[in-house]
N, CA and C atoms as an extended XYZ file, in Angstrom:
315
Properties=species:S:1:pos:R:3:atomname:S:1:resname:S:1:resid:I:1 pbc="F F F"
N        36.620      -23.557       -9.874 N   UNK     1
C        35.926      -22.313       -9.577 CA  UNK     1
C        36.485      -21.738       -8.276 C   UNK     1
N        36.788      -20.483       -8.295 N   UNK     2
C        37.403      -19.868       -7.120 CA  UNK     2
C        36.355      -19.603       -6.038 C   UNK     2
N        36.826      -19.369       -4.847 N   UNK     3
C        35.951      -19.069       -3.711 CA  UNK     3
C        35.186      -17.777       -3.961 C   UNK     3
N        35.828      -16.802       -4.566 N   UNK     4
C        35.189      -15.515       -4.830 CA  UNK     4
C        34.037      -15.680       -5.819 C   UNK     4
N        34.240      -16.430       -6.890 N   UNK     5
C        33.164      -16.596       -7.872 CA  UNK     5
C        32.006      -17.409       -7.295 C   UNK     5
N        32.301      -18.394       -6.424 N   UNK     6
C        31.222      -19.142       -5.759 CA  UNK     6
C        30.412      -18.218       -4.852 C   UNK     6
N        31.110      -17.348       -4.119 N   UNK     7
C        30.432      -16.411       -3.224 CA  UNK     7
C        29.551      -15.455       -4.018 C   UNK     7
N        30.035      -15.011       -5.171 N   UNK     8
C        29.251      -14.098       -5.996 CA  UNK     8
C        27.995      -14.765       -6.547 C   UNK     8
N        28.016      -16.084       -6.689 N   UNK     9
C        26.826      -16.807       -7.148 CA  UNK     9
C        25.851      -17.053       -5.994 C   UNK     9
N        26.365      -17.308       -4.820 N   UNK    10
C        25.531      -17.665       -3.669 CA  UNK    10
C        24.888      -16.438       -3.027 C   UNK    10
N        25.587      -15.319       -2.941 N   UNK    11
C        25.085      -14.135       -2.238 CA  UNK    11
C        23.767      -13.626       -2.812 C   UNK    11
N        23.613      -13.470       -4.152 N   UNK    12
C        22.310      -12.993       -4.656 CA  UNK    12
C        21.158      -13.942       -4.322 C   UNK    12
N        21.401      -15.241       -4.390 N   UNK    13
C        20.354      -16.216       -4.075 CA  UNK    13
C        19.984      -16.118       -2.598 C   UNK    13
N        20.975      -15.988       -1.734 N   UNK    14
C        20.701      -15.871       -0.297 CA  UNK    14
C        19.945      -14.579        0.003 C   UNK    14
N        20.306      -13.507       -0.670 N   UNK    15
C        19.621      -12.230       -0.450 CA  UNK    15
C        18.163      -12.313       -0.875 C   UNK    15
N        17.890      -12.924       -2.021 N   UNK    16
C        16.509      -13.077       -2.482 CA  UNK    16
C        15.706      -13.962       -1.538 C   UNK    16
N        16.311      -15.021       -1.044 N   UNK    17
C        15.627      -15.911       -0.102 CA  UNK    17
C        15.292      -15.167        1.191 C   UNK    17
N        16.249      -14.392        1.702 N   UNK    18
C        16.004      -13.623        2.925 CA  UNK    18
C        14.906      -12.590        2.700 C   UNK    18
N        14.925      -11.911        1.564 N   UNK    19
C        13.894      -10.916        1.265 CA  UNK    19
C        12.516      -11.573        1.197 C   UNK    19
N        12.415      -12.731        0.539 N   UNK    20
C        11.134      -13.439        0.433 CA  UNK    20
C        10.627      -13.844        1.818 C   UNK    20
N        11.535      -14.266        2.685 N   UNK    21
C        11.128      -14.662        4.039 CA  UNK    21
C        10.606      -13.461        4.830 C   UNK    21
N        11.203      -12.298        4.624 N   UNK    22
C        10.737      -11.106        5.321 CA  UNK    22
C         9.427      -10.593        4.744 C   UNK    22
N         9.226      -10.744        3.453 N   UNK    23
C         8.018      -10.240        2.806 CA  UNK    23
C         6.806      -11.121        3.099 C   UNK    23
N         7.006      -12.405        3.312 N   UNK    24
C         5.884      -13.330        3.515 CA  UNK    24
C         5.012      -12.977        4.714 C   UNK    24
N         5.572      -12.645        5.895 N   UNK    25
C         4.701      -12.322        7.029 CA  UNK    25
C         3.796      -11.125        6.774 C   UNK    25
N         4.240      -10.165        5.978 N   UNK    26
C         3.414       -9.003        5.677 CA  UNK    26
C         2.138       -9.435        4.966 C   UNK    26
N         2.252      -10.335        4.027 N   UNK    27
C         1.085      -10.834        3.313 CA  UNK    27
C         0.148      -11.566        4.258 C   UNK    27
N         0.706      -12.360        5.139 N   UNK    28
C        -0.112      -13.104        6.091 CA  UNK    28
C        -0.831      -12.144        7.026 C   UNK    28
N        -0.126      -11.120        7.522 N   UNK    29
C        -0.748      -10.173        8.437 CA  UNK    29
C        -1.863       -9.389        7.761 C   UNK    29
N        -1.681       -9.053        6.481 N   UNK    30
C        -2.702       -8.286        5.771 CA  UNK    30
C        -3.984       -9.098        5.623 C   UNK    30
N        -3.866      -10.417        5.600 N   UNK    31
C        -5.036      -11.269        5.410 CA  UNK    31
C        -5.769      -11.554        6.722 C   UNK    31
N        -5.151      -11.242        7.849 N   UNK    32
C        -5.796      -11.522        9.127 CA  UNK    32
C        -6.806      -10.435        9.476 C   UNK    32
N        -7.744      -10.795       10.322 N   UNK    33
C        -8.759       -9.840       10.761 CA  UNK    33
C        -8.391       -9.309       12.135 C   UNK    33
N        -8.798       -8.072       12.396 N   UNK    34
C        -8.575       -7.488       13.705 CA  UNK    34
C        -9.805       -7.713       14.563 C   UNK    34
N        -9.617       -8.397       15.673 N   UNK    35
C       -10.698       -8.677       16.624 CA  UNK    35
C       -10.196       -8.273       18.006 C   UNK    35
N       -10.993       -7.490       18.722 N   UNK    36
C       -10.601       -7.025       20.057 CA  UNK    36
C       -11.720       -7.310       21.055 C   UNK    36
N       -11.354       -7.296       22.344 N   UNK    37
C       -12.318       -7.593       23.405 CA  UNK    37
C       -13.057       -6.366       23.934 C   UNK    37
N       -12.561       -5.173       23.632 N   UNK    38
C       -13.226       -3.968       24.145 CA  UNK    38
C       -13.784       -3.137       22.996 C   UNK    38
N       -14.884       -2.474       23.272 N   UNK    39
C       -15.533       -1.644       22.249 CA  UNK    39
C       -14.671       -0.425       21.931 C   UNK    39
N       -14.667        0.006       20.672 N   UNK    40
C       -13.922        1.219       20.332 CA  UNK    40
C       -14.625        2.447       20.903 C   UNK    40
N       -13.868        3.542       21.074 N   UNK    41
C       -14.507        4.798       21.500 CA  UNK    41
C       -15.492        5.274       20.432 C   UNK    41
N       -16.326        6.231       20.796 N   UNK    42
C       -17.258        6.806       19.820 CA  UNK    42
C       -16.469        7.478       18.699 C   UNK    42
N       -16.958        7.365       17.443 N   UNK    43
C       -16.254        8.030       16.339 CA  UNK    43
C       -16.213        9.543       16.542 C   UNK    43
N       -15.161       10.156       16.066 N   UNK    44
C       -15.051       11.606       16.128 CA  UNK    44
C       -15.885       12.222       15.008 C   UNK    44
N       -16.378       13.409       15.243 N   UNK    45
C       -17.148       14.110       14.215 CA  UNK    45
C       -16.170       14.884       13.340 C   UNK    45
N       -16.244       14.629       12.048 N   UNK    46
C       -15.371       15.301       11.092 CA  UNK    46
C       -16.242       16.125       10.147 C   UNK    46
N       -16.143       17.432       10.246 N   UNK    47
C       -16.887       18.323        9.351 CA  UNK    47
C       -15.984       18.680        8.185 C   UNK    47
N       -16.319       18.168        7.007 N   UNK    48
C       -15.485       18.409        5.828 CA  UNK    48
C       -16.333       18.973        4.699 C   UNK    48
N       -15.783       19.861        3.893 N   UNK    49
C       -16.544       20.409        2.774 CA  UNK    49
C       -16.685       19.393        1.643 C   UNK    49
N       -17.767       19.515        0.894 N   UNK    50
C       -17.986       18.667       -0.274 CA  UNK    50
C       -16.967       19.011       -1.358 C   UNK    50
N       -16.452       18.004       -2.047 N   UNK    51
C       -15.550       18.218       -3.179 CA  UNK    51
C       -16.067       17.414       -4.351 C   UNK    51
N       -16.377       18.076       -5.442 N   UNK    52
C       -16.861       17.376       -6.640 CA  UNK    52
C       -15.825       16.347       -7.098 C   UNK    52
N       -16.311       15.140       -7.404 N   UNK    53
C       -15.438       14.083       -7.896 CA  UNK    53
C       -14.771       13.262       -6.810 C   UNK    53
N       -15.081       13.577       -5.524 N   UNK    54
C       -14.476       12.859       -4.411 CA  UNK    54
C       -15.544       12.460       -3.400 C   UNK    54
N       -15.238       11.425       -2.627 N   UNK    55
C       -16.075       11.063       -1.483 CA  UNK    55
C       -15.193       11.130       -0.240 C   UNK    55
N       -15.806       11.369        0.900 N   UNK    56
C       -15.070       11.426        2.150 CA  UNK    56
C       -15.089       10.058        2.813 C   UNK    56
N       -13.915        9.499        3.034 N   UNK    57
C       -13.785        8.253        3.797 CA  UNK    57
C       -13.521        8.681        5.232 C   UNK    57
N       -14.529        8.565        6.080 N   UNK    58
C       -14.412        9.063        7.455 CA  UNK    58
C       -13.313        8.330        8.214 C   UNK    58
N       -12.825        9.021        9.245 N   UNK    59
C       -11.791        8.430       10.082 CA  UNK    59
C       -12.344        7.268       10.902 C   UNK    59
N       -11.452        6.534       11.536 N   UNK    60
C       -11.866        5.383       12.350 CA  UNK    60
C       -10.827        5.129       13.433 C   UNK    60
N       -11.224        4.334       14.407 N   UNK    61
C       -10.329        3.949       15.486 CA  UNK    61
C        -9.570        2.683       15.116 C   UNK    61
N        -8.286        2.641       15.477 N   UNK    62
C        -7.472        1.434       15.331 CA  UNK    62
C        -6.991        1.024       16.716 C   UNK    62
N        -6.868       -0.282       16.923 N   UNK    63
C        -6.370       -0.795       18.195 CA  UNK    63
C        -5.031       -1.471       17.931 C   UNK    63
N        -3.995       -1.055       18.651 N   UNK    64
C        -2.661       -1.607       18.401 CA  UNK    64
C        -2.263       -2.705       19.399 C   UNK    64
N        -3.209       -3.205       20.145 N   UNK    65
C        -2.918       -4.224       21.143 CA  UNK    65
C        -2.814       -3.668       22.553 C   UNK    65
N        -2.636       -2.338       22.663 N   UNK    66
C        -2.518       -1.692       23.971 CA  UNK    66
C        -3.508       -0.547       24.138 C   UNK    66
N        -3.699        0.243       23.088 N   UNK    67
C        -4.590        1.393       23.187 CA  UNK    67
C        -5.197        1.718       21.826 C   UNK    67
N        -6.257        2.524       21.856 N   UNK    68
C        -6.946        2.964       20.651 CA  UNK    68
C        -6.294        4.241       20.127 C   UNK    68
N        -6.168        4.347       18.813 N   UNK    69
C        -5.683        5.592       18.219 CA  UNK    69
C        -6.570        5.935       17.021 C   UNK    69
N        -6.782        7.228       16.817 N   UNK    70
C        -7.655        7.708       15.756 CA  UNK    70
C        -6.879        7.850       14.450 C   UNK    70
N        -7.476        7.365       13.367 N   UNK    71
C        -6.921        7.530       12.026 CA  UNK    71
C        -7.806        8.534       11.307 C   UNK    71
N        -7.238        9.671       10.902 N   UNK    72
C        -8.019       10.714       10.235 CA  UNK    72
C        -8.600       10.222        8.918 C   UNK    72
N        -9.762       10.777        8.564 N   UNK    73
C       -10.385       10.470        7.298 CA  UNK    73
C        -9.653       11.150        6.144 C   UNK    73
N       -10.068       10.822        4.929 N   UNK    74
C        -9.439       11.412        3.754 CA  UNK    74
C       -10.404       11.368        2.573 C   UNK    74
N       -10.119       12.187        1.582 N   UNK    75
C       -10.910       12.164        0.358 CA  UNK    75
C       -10.428       11.019       -0.530 C   UNK    75
N       -11.395       10.352       -1.181 N   UNK    76
C       -11.095        9.315       -2.163 CA  UNK    76
C       -11.681        9.745       -3.493 C   UNK    76
N       -10.994        9.418       -4.562 N   UNK    77
C       -11.531        9.723       -5.880 CA  UNK    77
C       -12.784        8.876       -6.081 C   UNK    77
N       -13.856        9.546       -6.461 N   UNK    78
C       -15.142        8.882       -6.645 CA  UNK    78
C       -15.032        7.814       -7.732 C   UNK    78
N       -15.691        6.679       -7.499 N   UNK    79
C       -15.725        5.615       -8.495 CA  UNK    79
C       -17.128        5.537       -9.078 C   UNK    79
N       -17.200        5.548      -10.378 N   UNK    80
C       -18.489        5.524      -11.061 CA  UNK    80
C       -19.240        4.234      -10.743 C   UNK    80
N       -20.501        4.346      -10.451 N   UNK    81
C       -21.398        3.216      -10.168 CA  UNK    81
C       -20.984        2.424       -8.919 C   UNK    81
N       -20.316        3.078       -7.981 N   UNK    82
C       -19.913        2.402       -6.752 CA  UNK    82
C       -20.177        3.324       -5.567 C   UNK    82
N       -20.432        2.708       -4.417 N   UNK    83
C       -20.684        3.453       -3.184 CA  UNK    83
C       -19.592        3.103       -2.179 C   UNK    83
N       -19.068        4.119       -1.498 N   UNK    84
C       -18.065        3.883       -0.466 CA  UNK    84
C       -18.733        3.416        0.810 C   UNK    84
N       -18.320        2.257        1.298 N   UNK    85
C       -18.788        1.722        2.581 CA  UNK    85
C       -17.662        2.009        3.588 C   UNK    85
N       -17.934        2.834        4.605 N   UNK    86
C       -16.853        3.253        5.516 CA  UNK    86
C       -16.346        2.136        6.424 C   UNK    86
N       -15.127        2.346        6.949 N   UNK    87
C       -14.557        1.436        7.935 CA  UNK    87
C       -15.533        1.343        9.102 C   UNK    87
N       -15.593        0.178        9.734 N   UNK    88
C       -16.539        0.009       10.846 CA  UNK    88
C       -16.030       -1.059       11.808 C   UNK    88
N       -16.499       -0.952       13.037 N   UNK    89
C       -16.287       -1.984       14.052 CA  UNK    89
C       -17.641       -2.625       14.308 C   UNK    89
N       -17.739       -3.930       14.108 N   UNK    90
C       -19.006       -4.642       14.303 CA  UNK    90
C       -18.904       -5.550       15.525 C   UNK    90
N       -19.953       -5.519       16.345 N   UNK    91
C       -20.003       -6.405       17.503 CA  UNK    91
C       -20.136       -7.840       17.026 C   UNK    91
N       -19.361       -8.733       17.659 N   UNK    92
C       -19.390      -10.159       17.346 CA  UNK    92
C       -19.371      -10.901       18.683 C   UNK    92
N       -20.562      -11.072       19.263 N   UNK    93
C       -20.640      -11.640       20.613 CA  UNK    93
C       -20.074      -10.633       21.602 C   UNK    93
N       -19.068      -11.051       22.370 N   UNK    94
C       -18.441      -10.149       23.335 CA  UNK    94
C       -17.217       -9.450       22.744 C   UNK    94
N       -16.942       -9.684       21.475 N   UNK    95
C       -15.786       -9.081       20.826 CA  UNK    95
C       -16.211       -8.098       19.737 C   UNK    95
N       -15.226       -7.364       19.217 N   UNK    96
C       -15.459       -6.389       18.149 CA  UNK    96
C       -14.537       -6.706       16.988 C   UNK    96
N       -15.108       -6.743       15.785 N   UNK    97
C       -14.366       -7.099       14.574 CA  UNK    97
C       -14.284       -5.868       13.662 C   UNK    97
N       -13.072       -5.582       13.192 N   UNK    98
C       -12.856       -4.445       12.297 CA  UNK    98
C       -13.172       -4.848       10.861 C   UNK    98
N       -13.987       -4.036       10.195 N   UNK    99
C       -14.329       -4.251        8.783 CA  UNK    99
C       -13.777       -3.045        8.015 C   UNK    99
N       -12.754       -3.242        7.177 N   UNK   100
C       -12.171       -2.124        6.443 CA  UNK   100
C       -13.157       -1.508        5.464 C   UNK   100
N       -12.984       -0.210        5.202 N   UNK   101
C       -13.809        0.472        4.213 CA  UNK   101
C       -13.550       -0.121        2.831 C   UNK   101
N       -14.582       -0.061        1.974 N   UNK   102
C       -14.432       -0.654        0.637 CA  UNK   102
C       -15.494       -0.083       -0.307 C   UNK   102
N       -15.250       -0.254       -1.591 N   UNK   103
C       -16.215        0.155       -2.607 CA  UNK   103
C       -17.182       -0.986       -2.869 C   UNK   103
N       -18.459       -0.641       -2.972 N   UNK   104
C       -19.493       -1.647       -3.260 CA  UNK   104
C       -20.210       -1.244       -4.526 C   UNK   104
N       -20.322       -2.170       -5.447 N   UNK   105
C       -21.004       -1.900       -6.727 CA  UNK   105
C       -22.399       -2.454       -6.702 C   UNK   105
């Protein structure tokens, strides 16, 4: 077997392995919870018109490790027999835990 044909067999396997290694941390990070030591700022008031068939998912504050930034709200397609529970920051002792918005049946 020539060097070129061996390389052609090894390169795709190495590329897939590298891709899997890069993709794995994303999954781990998505499963972690955000906990911070300082309270978030007061939520901003968002005046939005009613839209039939949609619910408003209000905006929320995110903490990036250095400062707070506001994430604007958006319309979500209404889900039958479900209620939208908005994103929230809950006090947990002296810390604050982020609870992502979700549908509750």
